C-alpha positions, 0 to 999 in steps of 0.5 A: 851661750852653749846652745845648738839646735839639739840642745838649749841652754837658759839661765834664769832665777839662779838656775840653769836649764839644759834641754835636749831638743829633739822631740821629733826623735824622742830626744835620742842621743847624738854626738851633738846632743852629748857635747851640747849637754857637756858644754852647758854643764861647763857654762853653768859651772862657770856662771856666777848667777847659777846655783844649780842645774836642771837637765830635761828633755823637750816634749814627752820623753827625757830621752829614748837612748842613743840614736842608732841611725847617726853616722858612726864616723860622727862619733869617732875620735882618733887614738894615735893608731893608723887606720887599717882595712878590717876584715869582715866583723873584725873589731878594734876594742881600743877604738871602741873604748875610745869612742864610748869612753868619750861619751862617758867622760862627757856624761861624767861632767855632770858628776864632776860639776861643782853645782847640783844637777837635777835630772827631770825624767818625763816619759822614758829614759831608756838604755844610754839615757840612763848612762847620762841621767844617773850621773845627776845628783838628784832625780825627779820622775813624772808619775807615769814615767819609766826608766830602764836599761833594755840593752841588758837583754842584748847589745849593751852593758851600762857604761857609767854604771851608776846603777850599782852605786845608787841601788842595793845589790839585790835591786841592781841585779834585779833590773840589770840582769833582766833589763826590766822597765822600772815605773815611777812608783817602783823607782821611788820605792827602791831609792832610785829617784828623790821625788815622783810628781804629776807630769803637769807639775814636774818641771815647776817642782824641779825648778823650785827644788833647784832654786832652793840651792841659791840659799847655800854658799856655792863653796859649801855645795861644791865641797859636800858634793865632792865629799859624797862623790869621793866616797863612791869613787873610793868604792871603785867607781872608775874601774867599774866604769872602765869595765862597763865601757869595755864590756859594752863594746864586747856585747855589741860584737858577739855572734848573737849581737851581730845576728840580732842587729842583722835581723832588723833588715828581715823583720824590721826594727819594731818587730825585733824589739817586740820579740826581745821584750815579749817575755818581759811584757814591757817597752815594745810590748806596751805600745800604749805607753812606750815611745814609738819604736823606730830605727833611731831608738836604743830600747 
């Protein structure tokens, strides 16, 4: 089975459930987590017993984004060029594009999966978490949950860039230019999610929705999903993702980004995040609802 300590895979009652299993770290994304999700999607795609897939996080948060404490070397993949000793702050854009592009390819395994994938958003889906979950075919959100791309304020651009395809131009700019957190009610109003459900009922509701797909032939589901996806790919999704992935690397290597990251050592991660979010009064400025801020969160 496609299972590791960081991701869990289960098949039952005609559906597959893939669970990010790092609740002590707010399910932050590591190379192992992303690979585990891709492996689970592949296994479910090949299973004759699975009609649909549910993607969720263990505990009170879907995922708080990339684990910024993981070793960068764990993520690197070779691209056929010799290693060179870089001078201070030198940046290889092609190596960075390969690194982030590998994540995008694995996230997009959800998009390419011939079976419906239902994303279950509990607690928070922040930063890189949105690059992942917006690849799902349908999104279901707990009534007290939030989603947002906080790195829009500094240190990132969306890589899978499905925001602009799932929202109107007005709303895409409203939330991507500012990085504002989106509550469940707003997410439903602007068409970002299919349903909003009480937290204690969310998992059962999503699984019931997923099991309904058992009543439709697999080839019918695959063809309709392919047709819908193709319409969006014809709008330029691929080129948009290429730019988003390249621009993400650029935003992490500007002078402002270097100074921002360096300030962690002086002020501490939590304080830097609070200062970033103070004008907007969200994320780190709302500790009563936001995930605990520490060095393994991309928020």
